[in-house]
ZAMARGU-4260 file (C-alpha; in steps of 0.2 Angstrom, whole numbers, plus 5000, padded with zeros to 4 digits):
<rodrens>
0) 5100/5040/5064 | 5093/5059/5059 | 5077/5062/5064 | 5074/5081/5060 | 5082/5075/5043
5) 5066/5063/5042 | 5055/5076/5046 | 5057/5088/5035 | 5057/5074/5021 | 5038/5076/5026
10) 5026/5060/5026 | 5029/5050/5009 | 5024/5036/5000 | 5038/5027/5015 | 5034/5040/5030
15) 5020/5043/5038 | 5017/5053/5056 | 5007/5052/5071 | 5003/5061/5085 | 4998/5045/5095
20) 4991/5029/5092 | 4972/5031/5097 | 4966/5017/5084 | 4972/4999/5078 | 4961/4999/5065
25) 4969/5014/5059 | 4987/5011/5063 | 4984/4993/5055 | 4977/5000/5040 | 4995/5012/5038
30) 5005/4996/5042 | 4997/4985/5029 | 4998/4997/5016 | 5017/4998/5019 | 5019/4977/5020
35) 5011/4977/5001 | 5022/4991/4995 | 5040/4993/4997 | 5041/4994/5015 | 5039/5011/5027
40) 5042/5021/5044 | 5031/5028/5057 | 5036/5042/5067 | 5026/5040/5083 | 5027/5061/5093
45) 5026/5071/5079 | 5012/5083/5071 | 5006/5082/5052 | 5015/5098/5050 | 5030/5091/5057
50) 5031/5097/5074 | 5038/5085/5088 | 5028/5082/5101 | 5036/5065/5109 | 5026/5053/5114
55) 5027/5049/5136 | 5042/5033/5142 | 5029/5022/5144 | 5024/5005/5133 | 5007/5010/5129
60) 5011/5016/5110 | 5021/5002/5107 | 5006/4989/5114 | 4994/4999/5102 | 5004/4993/5089
65) 5007/4978/5092 | 4990/4973/5095 | 4986/4983/5079 | 5000/4973/5069 | 4994/4955/5076
70) 4976/4956/5077 | 4969/4968/5066 | 4981/4963/5051 | 4983/4947/5044 | 4992/4940/5040
75) 5001/4948/5057 | 5015/4958/5054 | 5031/4961/5063 | 5036/4980/5066 | 5051/4983/5074
80) 5053/4999/5087 | 5067/5011/5090 | 5067/5027/5102 | 5076/5042/5099 | 5076/5060/5111
85) 5075/5073/5098 | 5076/5091/5110 | 5072/5082/5124 | 5055/5074/5117 | 5055/5055/5113
90) 5050/5050/5096 | 5047/5033/5094 | 5050/5024/5074 | 5042/5010/5069 | 5048/4999/5055
95) 5039/4989/5045 | 5047/4980/5031 | 5041/4978/5016 | 5033/4959/5015 | 5035/4943/5003
100) 5017/4934/5009 | 5007/4949/5001 | 4994/4954/5001 | 4989/4959/5020 | 4972/4964/5025
105) 4967/4976/5039 | 4953/4972/5049 | 4939/4988/5046 | 4928/4997/5056 | 4915/4987/5049
110) 4922/4972/5055 | 4926/4967/5036 | 4948/4963/5031 | 4951/4976/5017 | 4968/4977/5009
115) 4979/4994/5006 | 4990/5000/4998 | 5002/5015/4998 | 5000/5029/4987 | 5011/5046/4989
120) 5006/5049/5008 | 4990/5041/5011 | 4983/5021/5013 | 4971/5017/4998 | 4960/5005/4998
125) 4966/4992/4983 | 4956/4986/4968 | 4953/4968/4965 | 4964/4969/4949 | 4978/4977/4964
130) 4976/4961/4976 | 4975/4949/4964 | 4992/4953/4958 | 4998/4955/4976 | 4992/4939/4978
135) 5002/4931/4961 | 5019/4940/4964 | 5022/4928/4976 | 5019/4913/4963 | 5038/4907/4956
140) 5028/4897/4940 | 5027/4917/4934 | 5016/4921/4920 | 5010/4914/4903 | 5002/4927/4892
145) 4993/4922/4876 | 4991/4936/4865 | 4975/4934/4858 | 4966/4949/4848 | 4959/4957/4862
150) 4977/4960/4872 | 4983/4966/4857 | 4967/4978/4856 | 4973/4983/4870 | 4991/4984/4866
155) 4986/4996/4850 | 4977/5005/4860 | 4989/5009/4873 | 5002/5013/4859 | 4989/5028/4853
160) 4983/5033/4871 | 4991/5037/4885 | 4980/5027/4896 | 4964/5018/4900 | 4955/5011/4913
165) 4946/4996/4916 | 4928/5004/4910 | 4936/5011/4894 | 4943/4993/4890 | 4928/4987/4891
170) 4917/4996/4881 | 4932/4997/4870 | 4929/4976/4867 | 4912/4973/4875 | 4921/4964/4888
175) 4914/4957/4904 | 4925/4967/4918 | 4929/4950/4925 | 4938/4947/4909 | 4946/4963/4906
180) 4951/4961/4925 | 4958/4944/4922 | 4968/4951/4906 | 4975/4967/4915 | 4982/4956/4930
185) 4991/4945/4916 | 4999/4959/4909 | 5003/4969/4923 | 5012/4954/4931 | 5020/4951/4915
190) 5027/4968/4914 | 5019/4974/4898 | 5008/4985/4907 | 5009/4995/4923 | 4994/5001/4934
195) 4995/5018/4942 | 4981/5017/4958 | 4979/5036/4964 | 4963/5041/4978 | 4950/5046/4964
200) 4953/5030/4951 | 4964/5018/4946 | 4971/5017/4927 | 4985/5010/4914 | 4999/5015/4903
205) 5011/5001/4894 | 5028/4999/4901
</rodrens>
């Protein structure tokens, strides 16, 4: 495994650097976001700028990560660990595979459980729509779409415009937010519409 090449890639949607593990809540949030996405890896002993600091040759980092994976994430996660010496400094690689039991929740500082997804190099709080999509993506029954005037109007709007938000869709057809969210979830699951989550907003485009 070429650790230096991985470091040169920087922090991405599937990779995160940590100097050390200081909070089970924070690391659970990152691991959950990986599991809810396409999986990812943590490089422990690396600064945000890619500087190799290394970790101590004890089990403290593993203990914190395992504790976070089992008690600060639900369903629990099972990360795998690998150790490598780079320039005589110990780097711990933690791999979190994509989950087949999504969504996973992380326990927050407020004592509540939250779903996170990975957006670029950040772990972002998932919207209700994304949580519902994750829940139903495990369902083998498929999605039955009834194209009513509401779905048709949405697709016609997206044919003429690049994107739409839930609020815009509600205003367009005078829908309740709950009704608009249900339609969006069905269309995302059917592959007709794509959801785009950023740190500032969530919007939808035609697939």
